[in-house]
NUDONU-300647 format. One record per residue: residue in one letter; z, x negated, y negated of N, C-alpha, C in turn. Coordinates in steps of 0.2 Angstrom, whole numbers, padded with zeros to 4 digits. Layout:
   r     n_Z     n_X     n_Y    ca_Z    ca_X    ca_Y     c_Z     c_X     c_Y
   A       Z       X       Y       Z       X       Y       Z       X       Y
...
***
This chain:
   r     n_Z     n_X     n_Y    ca_Z    ca_X    ca_Y     c_Z     c_X     c_Y
   M   -0120    0283   -0130   -0121    0276   -0135   -0129    0274   -0135
   E   -0129    0275   -0142   -0136    0274   -0142   -0137    0265   -0140
   N   -0143    0264   -0136   -0146    0258   -0136   -0148    0255   -0140
   A   -0147    0247   -0141   -0149    0242   -0146   -0156    0241   -0143
   L   -0156    0240   -0136   -0163    0237   -0133   -0163    0240   -0126
   E   -0171    0242   -0124   -0172    0245   -0117   -0180    0241   -0118
   I   -0178    0237   -0110   -0184    0235   -0109   -0186    0238   -0100
   I   -0193    0240   -0102   -0193    0246   -0097   -0201    0242   -0092
   K   -0200    0242   -0087   -0204    0237   -0083   -0210    0234   -0086
   L   -0207    0230   -0088   -0212    0224   -0093   -0214    0218   -0089
   N   -0220    0217   -0090   -0225    0212   -0088   -0227    0208   -0094
   K   -0227    0201   -0090   -0231    0196   -0095   -0234    0190   -0090
   I   -0240    0192   -0092   -0246    0187   -0088   -0248    0182   -0092
   Y   -0249    0175   -0094   -0251    0171   -0096   -0258    0171   -0094
   R   -0264    0167   -0099   -0268    0166   -0099   -0271    0162   -0092
   N   -0267    0159   -0090   -0267    0153   -0085   -0262    0159   -0080
   N   -0265    0163   -0079   -0263    0168   -0071   -0255    0166   -0071
   V   -0251    0163   -0074   -0246    0164   -0074   -0240    0169   -0074
   Q   -0236    0173   -0069   -0232    0178   -0072   -0226    0177   -0073
   A   -0225    0175   -0082   -0218    0175   -0083   -0214    0180   -0084
   L   -0215    0186   -0083   -0211    0190   -0081   -0215    0196   -0077
   D   -0210    0197   -0072   -0213    0202   -0066   -0208    0208   -0067
   N   -0211    0214   -0070   -0208    0221   -0070   -0202    0222   -0072
   I   -0199    0218   -0078   -0193    0220   -0078   -0189    0223   -0081
   N   -0183    0228   -0081   -0179    0232   -0084   -0174    0229   -0086
   L   -0171    0232   -0092   -0165    0229   -0095   -0162    0233   -0101
   T   -0155    0235   -0101   -0152    0240   -0107   -0146    0235   -0111
   V   -0148    0234   -0116   -0142    0233   -0121   -0141    0238   -0127
   K   -0133    0237   -0123   -0130    0246   -0128   -0127    0242   -0137
   K   -0128    0248   -0139   -0127    0246   -0147   -0121    0242   -0148
   G   -0120    0237   -0151   -0113    0236   -0153   -0110    0229   -0147
   D   -0117    0228   -0143   -0113    0224   -0137   -0113    0218   -0139
   L   -0111    0212   -0135   -0112    0204   -0137   -0115    0204   -0130
   F   -0121    0200   -0130   -0125    0199   -0123   -0126    0194   -0121
   A   -0124    0193   -0115   -0126    0184   -0114   -0134    0186   -0108
   F   -0139    0183   -0110   -0146    0183   -0106   -0147    0177   -0104
   L   -0145    0176   -0098   -0146    0169   -0094   -0149    0166   -0089
   G   -0152    0160   -0088   -0155    0160   -0083   -0159    0152   -0086
   P   -0160    0150   -0081   -0163    0142   -0080   -0169    0140   -0084
   N   -0171    0133   -0086   -0178    0131   -0089   -0182    0135   -0085
   G   -0186    0139   -0089   -0194    0141   -0088   -0193    0149   -0084
   A   -0188    0152   -0083   -0185    0158   -0080   -0187    0162   -0083
   G   -0191    0162   -0090   -0192    0168   -0093   -0188    0172   -0101
   K   -0184    0167   -0102   -0180    0170   -0106   -0183    0169   -0112
   S   -0186    0164   -0115   -0191    0164   -0119   -0195    0167   -0121
   T   -0199    0169   -0116   -0205    0175   -0115   -0200    0182   -0119
   V   -0195    0182   -0114   -0193    0190   -0117   -0191    0192   -0122
   I   -0188    0184   -0127   -0185    0183   -0134   -0193    0184   -0136
   G   -0198    0180   -0136   -0204    0182   -0140   -0206    0188   -0140
   I   -0206    0191   -0136   -0210    0199   -0133   -0206    0203   -0139
   I   -0198    0201   -0139   -0192    0208   -0143   -0195    0205   -0149
   S   -0196    0199   -0152   -0196    0199   -0160   -0203    0198   -0162
   S   -0208    0201   -0157   -0216    0201   -0160   -0220    0195   -0160
   L   -0218    0191   -0156   -0221    0185   -0157   -0224    0183   -0152
   V   -0225    0187   -0147   -0227    0187   -0140   -0230    0192   -0138
   R   -0236    0193   -0134   -0239    0201   -0133   -0237    0203   -0127
   I   -0235    0209   -0125   -0233    0213   -0119   -0240    0213   -0114
   T   -0239    0211   -0109   -0246    0214   -0105   -0247    0220   -0102
   S   -0240    0223   -0101   -0238    0229   -0099   -0232    0231   -0099
   G   -0231    0238   -0099   -0221    0239   -0100   -0221    0241   -0106
   R   -0215    0243   -0109   -0213    0245   -0114   -0204    0241   -0115
   V   -0205    0240   -0123   -0199    0238   -0127   -0196    0243   -0132
   N   -0191    0245   -0130   -0189    0248   -0137   -0183    0246   -0141
   V   -0184    0245   -0147   -0180    0242   -0151   -0175    0246   -0156
   L   -0167    0249   -0154   -0165    0255   -0158   -0169    0261   -0157
   G   -0172    0264   -0151   -0175    0269   -0148   -0182    0271   -0150
   K   -0186    0264   -0153   -0191    0265   -0156   -0196    0259   -0152
   D   -0201    0261   -0151   -0206    0257   -0147   -0210    0251   -0151
   I   -0207    0245   -0150   -0212    0240   -0156   -0217    0238   -0155
   T   -0222    0241   -0151   -0229    0240   -0151   -0232    0245   -0157
   K   -0227    0253   -0157   -0230    0257   -0163   -0226    0255   -0168
   E   -0220    0253   -0166   -0216    0252   -0174   -0213    0244   -0176
   A   -0218    0241   -0175   -0216    0232   -0177   -0213    0231   -0181
   D   -0214    0234   -0187   -0213    0233   -0194   -0203    0234   -0193
   Y   -0202    0242   -0189   -0195    0242   -0189   -0190    0239   -0186
   A   -0195    0234   -0179   -0190    0231   -0177   -0190    0225   -0180
   K   -0194    0220   -0183   -0193    0216   -0188   -0187    0216   -0193
   R   -0189    0223   -0196   -0181    0224   -0201   -0176    0223   -0199
   N   -0175    0226   -0191   -0171    0227   -0189   -0167    0220   -0184
   I   -0170    0216   -0183   -0169    0208   -0179   -0168    0202   -0181
   G   -0163    0199   -0181   -0164    0193   -0184   -0164    0187   -0178
   L   -0168    0183   -0180   -0169    0178   -0173   -0165    0171   -0176
   V   -0163    0170   -0171   -0161    0162   -0172   -0165    0158   -0167
   P   -0171    0156   -0169   -0173    0150   -0162   -0170    0144   -0160
   Q   -0172    0142   -0154   -0168    0135   -0151   -0170    0130   -0158
   E   -0176    0129   -0156   -0178    0124   -0161   -0178    0125   -0169
   Y   -0177    0118   -0173   -0178    0118   -0180   -0184    0122   -0181
   N   -0184    0125   -0187   -0191    0127   -0189   -0189    0128   -0197
   L   -0185    0124   -0202   -0187    0123   -0208   -0191    0120   -0211
   C   -0190    0123   -0216   -0196    0118   -0221   -0191    0114   -0225
   Q   -0192    0107   -0224   -0188    0102   -0227   -0187    0101   -0232
   F   -0192    0103   -0237   -0191    0099   -0244   -0190    0104   -0249
   I   -0188    0110   -0246   -0187    0116   -0252   -0177    0116   -0249
   P   -0173    0117   -0256   -0166    0117   -0256   -0164    0123   -0252
   I   -0160    0123   -0250   -0157    0130   -0244   -0156    0134   -0245
   E   -0153    0136   -0252   -0153    0141   -0257   -0159    0145   -0257
   E   -0164    0141   -0258   -0170    0145   -0263   -0174    0145   -0255
   T   -0175    0144   -0249   -0176    0146   -0244   -0173    0154   -0242
   M   -0167    0153   -0244   -0163    0160   -0241   -0167    0166   -0247
   I   -0167    0162   -0253   -0170    0170   -0255   -0177    0172   -0254
   N   -0182    0166   -0254   -0188    0167   -0251   -0189    0172   -0246
   V   -0185    0169   -0240   -0184    0173   -0234   -0182    0181   -0234
   A   -0177    0182   -0239   -0173    0188   -0242   -0180    0193   -0246
   G   -0183    0188   -0248   -0191    0193   -0251   -0194    0195   -0247
   Y   -0196    0192   -0240   -0201    0195   -0237   -0200    0201   -0235
   F   -0193    0202   -0235   -0188    0208   -0234   -0189    0214   -0240
   G   -0191    0212   -0243   -0190    0218   -0250   -0184    0216   -0253
   I   -0180    0211   -0252   -0173    0212   -0257   -0173    0206   -0262
   D   -0172    0210   -0268   -0172    0207   -0275   -0167    0200   -0275
   K   -0170    0197   -0279   -0168    0191   -0279   -0160    0190   -0281
   K   -0156    0195   -0286   -0152    0195   -0286   -0146    0197   -0280
   D   -0148    0203   -0276   -0146    0203   -0270   -0146    0196   -0266
   A   -0152    0195   -0265   -0152    0191   -0261   -0147    0183   -0262
   E   -0147    0185   -0268   -0140    0176   -0271   -0133    0179   -0269
   K   -0133    0185   -0271   -0127    0189   -0268   -0125    0188   -0260
   R   -0128    0189   -0257   -0130    0187   -0250   -0130    0181   -0247
   T   -0132    0177   -0248   -0132    0169   -0248   -0126    0167   -0249
   Y   -0123    0168   -0255   -0117    0166   -0257   -0110    0167   -0252
   T   -0112    0173   -0248   -0106    0177   -0243   -0109    0172   -0238
   L   -0115    0172   -0236   -0117    0168   -0228   -0113    0163   -0229
   F   -0118    0159   -0234   -0114    0152   -0233   -0108    0149   -0234
   N   -0104    0153   -0238   -0098    0153   -0237   -0094    0155   -0230
   Q   -0095    0160   -0227   -0094    0160   -0222   -0094    0156   -0216
   L   -0102    0152   -0215   -0101    0147   -0213   -0102    0142   -0214
   G   -0099    0139   -0220   -0096    0132   -0224   -0101    0127   -0227
   I   -0106    0130   -0229   -0112    0127   -0232   -0112    0129   -0237
   W   -0110    0132   -0241   -0109    0133   -0251   -0110    0128   -0252
   D   -0108    0123   -0251   -0108    0116   -0256   -0113    0113   -0255
   K   -0118    0114   -0250   -0123    0111   -0249   -0130    0114   -0250
   R   -0129    0120   -0254   -0135    0124   -0255   -0140    0122   -0259
   K   -0139    0115   -0263   -0143    0112   -0267   -0148    0107   -0263
   N   -0145    0106   -0258   -0149    0102   -0252   -0153    0104   -0249
   T   -0159    0099   -0248   -0164    0101   -0242   -0162    0102   -0235
   P   -0165    0103   -0231   -0162    0104   -0223   -0164    0095   -0222
   R   -0168    0092   -0224   -0168    0083   -0220   -0161    0081   -0223
   E   -0158    0084   -0229   -0151    0081   -0230   -0148    0083   -0227
   L   -0146    0088   -0222   -0142    0089   -0219   -0139    0088   -0212
   S   -0136    0088   -0207   -0133    0086   -0202   -0138    0093   -0199
   G   -0137    0090   -0191   -0139    0094   -0187   -0134    0102   -0186
   G   -0128    0099   -0187   -0123    0108   -0186   -0124    0111   -0192
   M   -0126    0108   -0199   -0128    0113   -0204   -0135    0115   -0204
   K   -0139    0113   -0201   -0144    0116   -0199   -0145    0121   -0196
   R   -0141    0121   -0190   -0140    0126   -0186   -0136    0132   -0189
   R   -0130    0131   -0194   -0130    0135   -0197   -0133    0138   -0204
   L   -0137    0136   -0206   -0142    0137   -0210   -0147    0142   -0208
   M   -0150    0140   -0201   -0153    0145   -0197   -0151    0152   -0194
   I   -0143    0153   -0195   -0139    0157   -0192   -0138    0162   -0199
   A   -0140    0160   -0206   -0138    0162   -0211   -0145    0166   -0214
   R   -0150    0162   -0212   -0157    0166   -0212   -0159    0172   -0208
   A   -0155    0170   -0201   -0157    0177   -0199   -0153    0181   -0199
   L   -0148    0181   -0204   -0143    0186   -0205   -0145    0190   -0213
   I   -0150    0186   -0218   -0149    0188   -0225   -0152    0197   -0227
   H   -0156    0198   -0220   -0156    0205   -0220   -0153    0210   -0217
   S   -0146    0209   -0216   -0144    0213   -0211   -0146    0215   -0208
   P   -0149    0211   -0203   -0151    0216   -0197   -0146    0218   -0192
   K   -0148    0224   -0190   -0143    0227   -0184   -0143    0222   -0176
   I   -0148    0220   -0175   -0148    0215   -0168   -0150    0207   -0171
   L   -0146    0203   -0169   -0147    0197   -0169   -0147    0194   -0161
   I   -0152    0188   -0162   -0152    0187   -0157   -0153    0179   -0156
   L   -0149    0176   -0153   -0147    0167   -0152   -0148    0165   -0148
   D   -0153    0162   -0149   -0157    0156   -0145   -0152    0151   -0144
   E   -0149    0148   -0138   -0145    0141   -0139   -0141    0139   -0146
   P   -0137    0145   -0148   -0136    0142   -0155   -0132    0137   -0157
   T   -0126    0133   -0151   -0124    0130   -0153   -0125    0124   -0149
   A   -0132    0123   -0145   -0134    0116   -0143   -0136    0111   -0150
   G   -0131    0104   -0145   -0129    0099   -0150   -0125    0101   -0155
   V   -0121    0104   -0157   -0116    0104   -0160   -0109    0103   -0159
   D   -0104    0099   -0163   -0098    0097   -0158   -0093    0102   -0155
   T   -0089    0100   -0154   -0084    0104   -0151   -0081    0111   -0158
   E   -0079    0106   -0162   -0074    0109   -0168   -0078    0116   -0170
   L   -0085    0113   -0170   -0091    0118   -0176   -0091    0123   -0170
   R   -0094    0121   -0163   -0094    0129   -0158   -0088    0134   -0158
   L   -0082    0129   -0158   -0078    0135   -0158   -0078    0140   -0166
   T   -0078    0136   -0170   -0078    0140   -0176   -0083    0145   -0177
   M   -0089    0144   -0172   -0097    0147   -0175   -0096    0151   -0169
   W   -0089    0150   -0164   -0089    0159   -0158   -0084    0162   -0161
   D   -0080    0161   -0169   -0079    0165   -0171   -0080    0170   -0176
   F   -0085    0166   -0178   -0091    0169   -0186   -0093    0174   -0178
   F   -0097    0174   -0174   -0100    0178   -0170   -0097    0184   -0167
   Q   -0092    0182   -0165   -0085    0189   -0164   -0084    0194   -0172
   E   -0085    0189   -0175   -0083    0193   -0182   -0089    0197   -0183
   I   -0095    0196   -0185   -0100    0199   -0186   -0103    0204   -0180
   N   -0100    0203   -0175   -0100    0207   -0169   -0095    0213   -0170
   S   -0090    0213   -0172   -0084    0216   -0173   -0087    0222   -0179
   Q   -0091    0219   -0182   -0094    0225   -0189   -0101    0228   -0186
   G   -0101    0228   -0180   -0106    0234   -0177   -0112    0229   -0176
   V   -0114    0222   -0178   -0119    0220   -0177   -0120    0217   -0168
   T   -0126    0221   -0164   -0128    0219   -0157   -0131    0212   -0157
   I   -0126    0207   -0153   -0128    0202   -0152   -0129    0200   -0144
   I   -0137    0198   -0144   -0141    0193   -0140   -0140    0187   -0137
   L   -0136    0182   -0135   -0136    0177   -0133   -0137    0172   -0127
   T   -0141    0167   -0128   -0144    0162   -0123   -0140    0157   -0122
   T   -0139    0154   -0118   -0135    0147   -0118   -0134    0146   -0113
   H   -0134    0138   -0113   -0131    0136   -0105   -0126    0133   -0105
   Y   -0120    0134   -0110   -0113    0134   -0110   -0110    0140   -0107
   L   -0111    0139   -0100   -0108    0146   -0098   -0103    0147   -0100
   E   -0098    0145   -0101   -0090    0144   -0105   -0090    0148   -0110
   E   -0097    0149   -0115   -0098    0151   -0121   -0098    0158   -0118
   A   -0103    0160   -0115   -0105    0166   -0113   -0098    0170   -0108
   E   -0095    0165   -0105   -0089    0169   -0102   -0083    0169   -0106
   R   -0084    0166   -0111   -0078    0166   -0118   -0080    0174   -0122
   L   -0085    0175   -0124   -0089    0178   -0130   -0093    0185   -0127
   C   -0096    0186   -0122   -0098    0192   -0120   -0095    0196   -0114
   K   -0098    0203   -0116   -0094    0210   -0112   -0099    0209   -0104
   N   -0106    0208   -0106   -0112    0210   -0103   -0115    0204   -0100
   L   -0120    0205   -0097   -0124    0199   -0095   -0130    0199   -0090
   A   -0136    0197   -0092   -0141    0196   -0086   -0143    0190   -0084
   I   -0144    0188   -0078   -0148    0182   -0077   -0153    0183   -0075
   I   -0158    0181   -0077   -0168    0181   -0074   -0167    0173   -0072
   H   -0171    0176   -0067   -0175    0170   -0062   -0182    0169   -0059
   K   -0186    0167   -0062   -0192    0167   -0057   -0195    0172   -0062
   G   -0194    0175   -0067   -0196    0182   -0070   -0193    0186   -0069
   N   -0187    0189   -0063   -0186    0193   -0061   -0179    0193   -0063
   I   -0175    0199   -0065   -0168    0200   -0067   -0164    0200   -0060
   I   -0160    0197   -0059   -0156    0195   -0053   -0150    0196   -0054
   Q   -0148    0197   -0058   -0141    0198   -0061   -0139    0203   -0067
   N   -0137    0211   -0067   -0137    0214   -0073   -0128    0217   -0072
   S   -0125    0215   -0075   -0118    0217   -0074   -0114    0214   -0080
   T   -0107    0219   -0079   -0101    0217   -0084   -0098    0210   -0081
   M   -0094    0207   -0087   -0093    0202   -0085   -0085    0202   -0082
   D   -0081    0207   -0080   -0077    0209   -0075   -0080    0209   -0069
   E   -0086    0212   -0068   -0088    0212   -0063   -0090    0206   -0059
   V   -0093    0202   -0065   -0094    0194   -0059   -0087    0190   -0059
   F   -0082    0192   -0061   -0077    0189   -0058   -0073    0192   -0052
   D   -0075    0199   -0051   -0074    0201   -0045   -0077    0200   -0041
   M   -0082    0197   -0041   -0089    0196   -0035   -0085    0189   -0033
   K   -0083    0184   -0037   -0082    0178   -0036   -0076    0177   -0033
   K   -0074    0178   -0026   -0067    0178   -0023   -0064    0173   -0020
   K   -0068    0165   -0023   -0068    0161   -0022   -0066    0154   -0025
   H   -0062    0150   -0026   -0064    0146   -0032   -0063    0138   -0029
   T   -0066    0133   -0033   -0064    0127   -0030   -0063    0122   -0036
   Y   -0059    0118   -0033   -0056    0114   -0038   -0057    0106   -0036
   I   -0056    0101   -0040   -0058    0095   -0039   -0050    0091   -0038
   V   -0048    0086   -0031   -0040    0085   -0032   -0043    0077   -0030
   K   -0038    0076   -0035   -0036    0068   -0034   -0029    0066   -0032
   T   -0029    0061   -0026   -0024    0061   -0022   -0020    0055   -0024
   A   -0014    0051   -0023   -0011    0045   -0024   -0014    0040   -0019
   E   -0015    0045   -0012   -0018    0039   -0008   -0026    0040   -0005
   D   -0027    0036   -0001   -0033    0036    0001   -0034    0042    0008
   I   -0038    0046    0006   -0039    0051    0011   -0043    0048    0017
   H   -0041    0049    0021   -0040    0047    0030   -0044    0052    0033
   Q   -0041    0060    0033   -0043    0065    0038   -0047    0069    0034
   E   -0046    0074    0039   -0052    0081    0035   -0045    0085    0035
   I   -0046    0087    0029   -0040    0092    0027   -0043    0099    0031
   K   -0038    0103    0035   -0039    0107    0039   -0032    0113    0038
   A   -0034    0120    0035   -0029    0124    0035   -0033    0130    0032
   N   -0029    0137    0036   -0031    0142    0034   -0031    0143    0027
   G   -0042    0147    0024   -0040    0149    0020   -0042    0142    0014
   L   -0044    0138    0017   -0046    0130    0014   -0052    0128    0016
   I   -0057    0127    0011   -0064    0123    0013   -0062    0116    0010
   F   -0065    0112    0016   -0063    0106    0011   -0070    0101    0011
   K   -0070    0097    0007   -0078    0094    0005   -0075    0085    0001
   K   -0076    0079    0007   -0072    0074    0002   -0078    0070   -0002
   T   -0075    0069   -0007   -0082    0064   -0013   -0080    0057   -0010
   D   -0074    0055   -0012   -0073    0050   -0011   -0067    0048   -0009
   Y   -0063    0040   -0008   -0057    0039   -0004   -0052    0044   -0008
   K   -0053    0043   -0015   -0046    0046   -0016   -0048    0054   -0020
   T   -0054    0056   -0019   -0056    0061   -0021   -0058    0068   -0016
   C   -0057    0073   -0016   -0061    0080   -0013   -0061    0085   -0017
   E   -0066    0090   -0017   -0067    0096   -0017   -0062    0100   -0014
   I   -0058    0106   -0015   -0056    0109   -0011   -0058    0117   -0013
   T   -0060    0122   -0009   -0060    0129   -0011   -0057    0133   -0009
   V   -0054    0140   -0012   -0049    0143   -0009   -0051    0150   -0011
   N   -0047    0154   -0009   -0047    0162   -0010   -0045    0162   -0017
   D   -0045    0168   -0020   -0044    0168   -0028   -0036    0170   -0027
   G   -0035    0173   -0021   -0026    0173   -0022   -0023    0169   -0021
   I   -0026    0163   -0020   -0021    0157   -0019   -0019    0151   -0027
   S   -0015    0152   -0030   -0014    0148   -0036   -0016    0141   -0034
   V   -0016    0138   -0040   -0014    0130   -0039   -0008    0127   -0038
   T   -0003    0131   -0039    0005    0128   -0037    0005    0130   -0028
   D    0002    0137   -0026    0002    0136   -0020   -0003    0130   -0016
   L   -0008    0130   -0018   -0013    0122   -0016   -0010    0117   -0016
   I   -0007    0116   -0022   -0002    0107   -0022    0003    0108   -0015
   D    0006    0114   -0015    0011    0115   -0010    0009    0114   -0004
   K    0004    0118   -0003   -0001    0117    0005   -0002    0109    0005
   L   -0005    0107    0001   -0008    0100    0002   -0002    0095    0004
   K    0004    0096    0001    0009    0090   -0001    0014    0093    0006
   S    0013    0099    0010    0015    0101    0018    0011    0097    0022
   L    0003    0094    0021    0002    0092    0025    0001    0082    0024
   G    0005    0082    0018    0005    0074    0016    0003    0072    0012
   I   -0002    0075    0008   -0005    0073    0004   -0003    0072   -0005
   N   -0003    0069   -0008    0000    0068   -0014   -0006    0070   -0019
   V   -0003    0074   -0023   -0009    0077   -0029   -0007    0072   -0036
   V   -0012    0068   -0037   -0012    0065   -0045   -0014    0070   -0050
   N   -0021    0075   -0049   -0024    0079   -0053   -0027    0085   -0049
   I   -0028    0089   -0052   -0031    0093   -0050   -0035    0100   -0056
   I   -0040    0098   -0057   -0043    0103   -0060   -0050    0108   -0059
   S   -0051    0114   -0061   -0056    0117   -0061   -0062    0116   -0058
   K   -0064    0115   -0055   -0073    0111   -0055   -0076    0117   -0059
   R   -0078    0124   -0060   -0083    0127   -0066   -0079    0134   -0065
   N   -0080    0139   -0070   -0079    0145   -0070   -0081    0149   -0066
   K   -0079    0154   -0066   -0082    0160   -0060   -0091    0159   -0062
   L   -0091    0160   -0070   -0097    0162   -0072   -0104    0157   -0071
   E   -0101    0152   -0069   -0105    0147   -0067   -0107    0146   -0060
   E   -0100    0145   -0056   -0100    0147   -0048   -0107    0152   -0049
   L   -0106    0158   -0052   -0110    0164   -0048   -0119    0160   -0049
   F   -0119    0159   -0057   -0124    0156   -0059   -0128    0150   -0054
   M   -0123    0146   -0052   -0126    0142   -0048   -0128    0145   -0042
   D   -0126    0150   -0036   -0126    0153   -0032   -0133    0155   -0032
   L   -0133    0159   -0039   -0140    0164   -0038   -0145    0161   -0039
   T   -0145    0152   -0043   -0151    0150   -0046   -0152    0142   -0044
   K   -0149    0141   -0037   -0148    0134   -0037   -0154    0132   -0034
   E   -0158    0135   -0033   -0166    0132   -0031   -0169    0131   -0038
   E   -0168    0132   -0044   -0170    0128   -0050   -0166    0123   -0052
   I   -0161    0122   -0049   -0157    0116   -0054   -0155    0111   -0049
   T   -0158    0112   -0044   -0156    0105   -0039   -0160    0097   -0044
   I   -0157    0092   -0042   -0160    0086   -0045   -0163    0082   -0040
***
C-alpha cells in the first residue's frame, strides 16, 4: 500500500539552538486514521508545521504521497487539508464567502465551490449559518467551519490538530462520526488530541512523541496487548482500615473509603468485587481509572505531565 506520509531522519533546530525534533522517522499508510500524540512541547506542532510547509526543515526528508515536500511544495499543499488548533478565521466575512475564497486559492471555480460548500456545511450542520460571520458563531460552529474549510479542495490527507478541543460531548460524538465517514471514503487522517479516549475510539495506529523523539509507534491493538494490568477506583461502604493484600492485586488507599486497585488483565470487575467481598470489603462503586492508551501515555511521558 502506498504511504500517505513518510518522515525520514527529520531534524528541526530553532534559532535559539533548541532541538525540537531529533532524527525522527514515521510512516503513515494511505487511508489510515492515525493518532499523533505527545505532551505539550513534545514536538507535535513542529511536525505538523513542517508537513504543511509552515516550518522549514533543518535536515531530513518528508514525502507526501511519494513526493518530497521541499521539491514539490505545491503538490503537498494541494493534497493536504489542515485544521489548526487555534482559530484563524476572518471575523468579518460571511462563512459561505470564506469557503468560496479559499476554494479560489486552489483554482476551484465559484460554481463548484458553492456545491462543495453546500455539501460540507450540511454534513457538519452549519448550512443555516452560511450568511453569518465567524464572530457570530459559537465555538463549536467555528470548529466545524475550520474542518469544512480544510476539506473544500478535497485533500487526500486531513491533519486535525486538537479538532474537538472545547466542544461539548454531543458535538464531539457527531464529529467523530464525520471523521470516520470521510476516512471510509479514502481520506487519510492524522489526528492530534489530548482526549486519549478519542484516539482509542477512532484510530488504528499511533505514534507518541516525547522531547522530540518518537517513543512509541504501533497499532492500537499492540497498545492493548502491552498493558497487561488495569487500575480501578473503588469506593467502599465502610472505612478502609487495613491494607488489602491478595495475589494479583496492587493496593493504594486514597482516602478513608476510596482506594485504587491494579489487577492483571485477566481479572474481571466481577472477580475483583468477589475478591474484595471475601476480604470483608463491601464495594459501593467501582470505575476504571483510565483506558489502556492513557495508561501507556502516562507511563511513557510521566516526566512531562507531573504537576
